[in-house]
C-alpha positions as CSV (number, residue, x, y, z in Angstrom):
1,M,30.9,-29.3,-40.3
2,L,29.9,-26.3,-42.6
3,D,30.3,-22.8,-41.7
4,F,27.1,-22.0,-43.5
5,M,24.3,-22.0,-41.5
6,R,20.9,-20.2,-41.2
7,P,21.4,-16.5,-41.6
8,A,19.5,-14.7,-38.4
9,P,15.6,-14.6,-38.3
10,V,14.2,-11.1,-39.5
11,K,11.3,-10.3,-37.4
12,P,7.6,-10.7,-39.1
13,D,6.8,-6.6,-39.3
14,T,11.0,-5.5,-40.2
15,P,10.5,-3.1,-43.3
16,K,12.8,-4.6,-46.5
17,S,13.8,-2.3,-49.7
18,E,14.0,-4.3,-52.3
19,N,18.2,-3.0,-53.0
20,A,18.2,-4.7,-49.3
21,E,16.0,-7.6,-50.2
22,F,18.2,-7.8,-53.5
23,K,21.7,-7.8,-51.5
24,A,20.6,-10.6,-49.6
25,A,19.4,-13.4,-52.4
26,E,23.0,-11.9,-53.3
27,A,25.2,-12.8,-50.3
28,L,23.1,-16.4,-50.7
29,A,24.0,-16.7,-54.4
30,A,27.8,-15.6,-53.5
31,K,27.8,-18.6,-50.3
32,A,26.1,-20.9,-53.8
33,M,28.3,-21.0,-55.1
34,L,31.6,-21.1,-52.6
35,L,30.4,-24.3,-51.6
36,A,29.7,-25.2,-54.9
37,N,33.2,-24.7,-55.7
38,T,34.7,-26.5,-52.6
39,Y,33.5,-29.4,-52.6
40,Q,33.7,-29.8,-56.6
41,T,30.4,-30.5,-57.6
42,P,29.0,-28.6,-61.3
43,P,26.3,-25.9,-60.1
44,V,23.6,-27.1,-62.3
45,P,20.4,-25.9,-61.2
46,K,19.9,-29.5,-59.3
47,T,22.9,-28.9,-56.9
48,Y,22.8,-25.2,-57.1
49,E,19.5,-25.1,-55.2
50,V,20.7,-27.7,-52.2
51,W,23.5,-25.8,-51.9
52,Y,21.0,-22.2,-52.1
53,S,18.8,-23.7,-49.3
54,Y,21.6,-24.8,-47.5
55,A,23.2,-21.0,-47.2
56,S,19.8,-19.9,-46.6
57,G,18.7,-22.4,-43.9
58,I,15.1,-22.8,-45.3
59,P,13.8,-26.3,-45.1
60,E,16.0,-26.7,-42.2
61,A,16.6,-30.6,-43.5
62,V,18.5,-29.9,-45.9
63,A,20.7,-28.5,-44.0
64,R,20.2,-31.2,-41.5
65,K,20.9,-33.4,-44.2
66,I,23.8,-32.0,-45.0
67,N,25.7,-31.6,-41.8
68,K,24.5,-35.5,-40.6
69,I,26.6,-36.6,-44.0
70,L,29.9,-33.7,-42.3
71,E,29.6,-35.9,-39.5
72,K,29.8,-38.2,-40.9
73,G,33.0,-38.5,-42.8
74,G,30.8,-39.6,-46.2
75,S,31.5,-38.1,-49.2
76,L,29.4,-35.2,-50.6
77,G,29.1,-35.4,-54.1
78,T,26.4,-34.6,-57.0
79,Y,24.9,-38.2,-56.2
80,E,24.9,-36.6,-53.0
81,L,23.0,-33.4,-53.4
82,D,20.4,-35.2,-55.5
83,Q,19.4,-38.1,-52.9
84,V,19.3,-34.7,-50.6
85,H,17.3,-32.5,-53.7
86,L,15.1,-35.8,-54.2
87,E,14.3,-36.2,-50.7
88,H,14.1,-32.2,-49.4
89,L,13.0,-30.4,-52.7
90,S,11.5,-32.0,-55.4
91,A,8.1,-31.4,-54.8
92,T,7.5,-30.4,-58.7
93,E,5.7,-26.5,-59.0
94,Q,3.6,-28.0,-62.0
95,E,2.6,-30.5,-58.5
96,R,1.0,-27.9,-56.6
97,R,-0.3,-25.6,-59.5
98,H,-2.5,-29.3,-60.4
99,Q,-3.6,-29.3,-56.2
100,D,-4.5,-25.0,-56.0
101,A,-6.1,-25.4,-59.5
102,V,-8.5,-29.1,-58.1
103,S,-9.2,-27.3,-54.9
104,Y,-10.4,-23.7,-56.8
105,H,-12.2,-25.5,-59.0
106,L,-13.9,-28.0,-55.9
107,D,-14.5,-24.3,-53.9
108,R,-16.1,-23.1,-57.2
109,E,-18.0,-26.2,-56.7
110,M,-19.7,-26.2,-54.0
111,D,-20.5,-21.9,-54.2
112,E,-22.4,-23.4,-56.6
113,I,-24.0,-26.0,-54.6
114,A,-25.0,-23.2,-52.3
115,K,-26.8,-21.0,-54.5
116,L,-28.5,-23.7,-56.4
117,V,-29.9,-24.3,-52.3
118,Q,-30.7,-20.5,-51.9
119,A,-32.3,-20.9,-54.9
120,H,-34.6,-23.5,-54.0
121,L,-35.8,-22.7,-50.5
122,S,-36.4,-19.2,-51.8
123,S,-38.8,-20.9,-54.1
124,S,-40.0,-22.6,-51.7
125,D,-40.9,-18.9,-49.4
126,S,-42.4,-18.3,-52.8
127,Y,-44.6,-21.4,-53.0
128,S,-45.3,-21.2,-49.6
129,G,-46.7,-16.9,-49.8
130,S,-49.0,-18.2,-53.0
131,L,-50.1,-21.1,-50.8
132,T,-51.6,-18.1,-47.8
133,K,-52.0,-16.2,-50.5
134,M,-54.6,-17.8,-51.9
135,A,-56.2,-19.2,-48.7
136,G,-57.2,-15.8,-47.2
137,N,-58.6,-15.1,-50.5
138,L,-60.8,-18.2,-50.1
139,S,-63.6,-18.4,-47.8
140,A,-66.7,-20.1,-46.8
141,N,-68.6,-17.5,-49.0
142,S,-66.4,-17.9,-52.2
143,S,-67.9,-18.1,-55.7
144,P,-67.1,-21.6,-58.0
145,S,-65.3,-19.1,-60.0
146,Q,-62.6,-17.7,-57.4
147,V,-62.9,-21.5,-56.5
148,R,-61.5,-22.6,-60.4
149,S,-59.7,-19.6,-59.9
150,A,-57.9,-20.3,-56.8
151,I,-57.0,-24.1,-58.3
152,E,-55.8,-23.6,-61.5
153,L,-53.4,-21.3,-59.2
154,L,-52.6,-24.0,-57.5
155,L,-51.8,-26.2,-59.6
156,R,-50.0,-24.0,-62.1
157,E,-47.5,-22.9,-58.5
158,N,-47.1,-26.8,-58.3
159,A,-46.3,-27.2,-62.2
160,R,-43.7,-24.4,-61.5
161,M,-42.4,-25.9,-58.4
162,R,-42.5,-29.2,-59.5
163,S,-39.6,-28.4,-62.6
164,E,-37.9,-26.0,-60.0
165,T,-37.3,-29.0,-57.9
166,S,-36.6,-31.7,-60.8
167,A,-33.8,-28.9,-62.1
168,L,-32.7,-28.7,-59.4
169,N,-31.7,-32.0,-58.6
170,E,-30.1,-32.2,-61.9
171,C,-27.9,-29.7,-60.9
172,L,-27.1,-30.7,-57.8
173,T,-26.9,-34.5,-58.9
174,K,-23.9,-33.2,-61.8
175,S,-22.2,-30.6,-58.9
176,R,-21.7,-34.1,-56.7
177,A,-19.9,-36.2,-59.1
178,Q,-17.8,-33.3,-60.4
179,V,-17.6,-32.9,-56.1
180,R,-16.3,-36.4,-55.9
181,R,-13.6,-36.4,-59.4
182,L,-12.3,-33.2,-58.1
183,R,-12.0,-34.4,-53.9
184,S,-10.4,-37.7,-55.9
185,S,-8.4,-35.7,-58.1
186,L,-6.9,-34.2,-54.5
187,E,-6.9,-36.9,-52.8
188,K,-4.7,-38.4,-55.2
189,S,-2.0,-36.0,-55.6
190,R,-1.6,-35.7,-52.0
191,E,-0.9,-38.8,-52.1
192,K,1.1,-39.0,-54.7
193,E,3.0,-35.7,-52.7
194,L,4.0,-38.8,-49.5
195,R,5.0,-41.1,-51.5
196,D,9.1,-42.4,-53.3
197,P,9.0,-41.8,-57.2
198,M,11.3,-43.8,-57.9
199,T,10.0,-47.4,-54.8
200,N,6.6,-45.9,-53.8
201,L,7.9,-46.4,-50.3
202,A,6.5,-44.2,-48.1
203,N,8.6,-40.5,-48.4
204,R,10.4,-38.4,-46.1
205,R,7.9,-35.9,-45.1
206,F,5.1,-39.3,-44.4
207,F,7.5,-40.9,-42.4
208,E,7.9,-37.9,-39.2
209,T,4.8,-38.2,-39.5
210,R,3.5,-40.9,-39.3
211,L,6.2,-41.3,-36.7
212,A,4.9,-38.8,-34.2
213,Q,1.6,-40.6,-34.4
214,E,2.6,-43.3,-33.3
215,V,5.1,-41.9,-31.1
216,V,1.5,-40.3,-29.0
217,E,0.1,-43.6,-29.1
218,A,2.5,-46.2,-28.3
219,E,2.7,-43.4,-25.3
220,K,-0.8,-43.0,-25.0
221,S,-1.6,-47.5,-25.0
222,K,1.6,-47.9,-23.2
223,A,2.2,-50.6,-26.2
224,P,5.2,-51.9,-27.8
225,M,7.2,-50.6,-30.5
226,C,10.5,-50.6,-32.2
227,L,11.5,-47.5,-35.5
228,V,14.5,-49.7,-37.6
229,L,16.8,-47.0,-39.4
230,L,18.5,-49.8,-42.4
231,D,21.0,-49.4,-45.4
232,I,22.1,-50.7,-48.5
233,D,25.7,-51.5,-47.7
234,H,28.1,-50.1,-50.1
235,F,25.6,-49.2,-52.1
236,K,27.9,-46.2,-54.0
237,V,30.2,-48.7,-54.9
238,I,27.4,-50.2,-56.8
239,N,26.8,-46.7,-58.4
240,D,30.1,-46.0,-59.7
241,T,30.8,-49.6,-60.7
242,H,28.0,-50.5,-63.0
243,G,25.7,-46.6,-63.2
244,H,23.0,-44.8,-61.8
245,L,19.9,-46.6,-63.4
246,V,21.3,-49.6,-61.9
247,G,21.7,-48.4,-58.5
248,D,18.0,-46.5,-59.7
249,D,16.8,-50.9,-60.1
250,V,18.7,-51.5,-56.5
251,L,17.1,-49.3,-54.4
252,R,13.0,-50.3,-56.2
253,Y,14.3,-53.9,-55.3
254,F,15.7,-53.4,-51.7
255,A,12.2,-51.8,-51.4
256,T,9.8,-54.6,-53.0
257,I,11.7,-56.9,-49.6
258,L,10.3,-54.6,-47.3
259,M,6.8,-54.1,-48.7
260,A,6.2,-57.6,-48.8
261,N,7.7,-57.9,-45.6
262,V,5.4,-55.6,-43.3
263,K,2.1,-55.8,-42.2
264,G,-0.5,-54.6,-40.8
265,R,0.4,-50.8,-38.9
266,D,4.2,-51.5,-40.2
267,L,5.2,-48.5,-42.3
268,A,8.2,-49.0,-45.0
269,A,10.4,-46.1,-46.2
270,R,12.3,-44.8,-47.6
271,Y,14.6,-42.4,-45.6
272,G,16.9,-40.8,-47.7
273,G,19.7,-41.9,-50.3
274,E,19.9,-45.3,-50.4
275,E,19.4,-45.3,-46.2
276,F,15.2,-46.0,-45.2
277,A,13.3,-46.9,-42.6
278,L,11.2,-49.6,-40.5
279,I,8.4,-48.3,-37.9
280,L,7.2,-51.3,-35.9
281,P,4.0,-50.8,-34.1
282,A,2.6,-53.1,-31.3
283,R,6.0,-55.1,-32.2
284,Q,9.2,-55.6,-29.1
285,A,12.6,-55.7,-30.3
286,D,13.2,-59.9,-30.8
287,S,10.5,-59.3,-33.0
288,A,12.0,-56.4,-35.1
289,R,15.2,-58.6,-35.2
290,T,12.8,-61.5,-36.2
291,L,12.3,-59.3,-39.5
292,C,15.9,-57.4,-40.1
293,K,16.8,-61.3,-40.1
294,H,14.7,-62.6,-42.5
295,I,15.2,-59.6,-44.6
296,M,19.1,-60.5,-44.1
297,H,18.1,-63.7,-45.2
298,Q,16.7,-63.1,-48.7
299,L,19.2,-60.4,-49.3
300,D,21.4,-63.4,-49.1
301,K,19.4,-65.2,-52.0
302,S,19.2,-62.9,-53.5
303,R,22.0,-63.0,-57.1
304,L,21.4,-59.5,-59.0
305,V,22.8,-60.0,-63.0
306,L,23.0,-57.2,-65.2
307,S,19.9,-57.9,-67.6
308,Q,22.3,-57.1,-70.2
309,G,25.8,-59.6,-69.9
310,K,24.2,-60.9,-66.9
311,K,26.7,-59.9,-65.9
312,P,26.8,-59.7,-61.4
313,I,26.3,-57.3,-59.6
314,G,27.6,-58.9,-56.4
315,K,26.4,-59.3,-53.4
316,L,23.1,-57.1,-51.8
317,T,23.1,-56.5,-47.6
318,A,21.5,-54.8,-45.6
319,S,23.1,-52.8,-42.0
320,F,20.4,-52.2,-39.2
321,G,20.3,-50.1,-36.2
322,V,17.4,-50.9,-33.6
323,A,15.2,-48.7,-31.2
324,T,12.4,-49.9,-29.0
325,F,10.5,-47.2,-27.3
326,R,10.8,-45.9,-23.5
327,A,8.4,-44.4,-22.0
328,G,9.0,-40.9,-22.6
329,D,10.5,-40.5,-25.9
330,D,9.6,-37.8,-28.8
331,P,10.4,-38.8,-32.3
332,E,13.5,-37.5,-32.8
333,Q,15.2,-39.2,-29.7
334,L,13.6,-42.0,-31.3
335,L,15.5,-41.6,-34.7
336,T,18.6,-40.6,-32.7
337,R,18.7,-43.9,-31.3
338,A,18.1,-45.8,-34.2
339,D,21.2,-44.2,-36.2
340,E,23.7,-43.9,-33.6
341,K,22.4,-48.6,-33.6
342,L,22.6,-48.3,-37.4
343,Y,26.6,-46.4,-36.8
344,E,28.1,-49.0,-34.8
345,A,26.2,-51.8,-37.5
346,K,28.4,-49.9,-40.1
347,K,31.4,-49.4,-37.7
348,S,31.8,-52.7,-36.5
349,G,31.6,-54.7,-40.5
350,R,28.2,-54.3,-42.1
351,N,26.0,-56.9,-42.5
352,R,24.6,-56.8,-39.2
353,I,21.8,-55.9,-37.0
354,V,22.1,-53.6,-33.8
355,C,19.5,-53.1,-30.6
356,D,19.7,-50.4,-28.0
357,S,18.0,-53.3,-26.2
């Protein structure tokens, strides 16, 4: 495990000069460069950002992921760092700005609706006041001319009120349509944030949120639940032999197989790199194992070849670690057991399923 972990936390109310902040950032940058040199990873923007995040400990998930790779004796090159970046640091500034802009316009539109309603209420109060005043000026002894004047006033006020109400309805209709468009845009943007851009499966963030929800539900309902971690075997060989573009195609192909096998509340997610996850609510271990066997069977039938030259890529297999929910489990415990079983499957020859029950 590397020595560079998070620096000692600084209390929010601790004063810090600009010079001290510069020195702290400079120290982290030096650690990032040392890490890049140690592992011989060119300090291009992506890899440098990963090493800087690792050195600073922000976000913590980066440090956990890299430490996990090192604990298992895995390689830590440019490809692995690219996967860490994709998994934890790839939310683009452009996407965040888009969401901020949509939220800003949505707030402004809601403010405008509130102003329109307030103006309408004020107009209604004015209309009501005019009617009250007119009623007070009339009596049983009012002359025909006074009654005629009151009726003319009533007609004018009524026409004004109808005109303002019509204009308000038109403005509200436009505003409601704009709010619907903005909300739709915001929802699509947020949904995009929860999808892995390469495979279109749920991403790590969505997976962790959903896993926490399903664990709470399983505890509450006493219903069964399984978590599967699965890993494409010898995926690095595919990348090294055929290149990353072919590797990406293999990941997408594998994702389509997973999507074809999940149903109902089941969730397929890209956990990171060539590792995927399945959340299987309301399933016993036998049902989860059957599903994994079906995926293995589909992979076994696959005959992947390069589009140019029709050169075979080789047999595609995967290893599976299955953890069953136990009363009192939290998401981390469930993940740990599934990861341990996946590691067992890898160590015992790959292309197999290992279950914790």
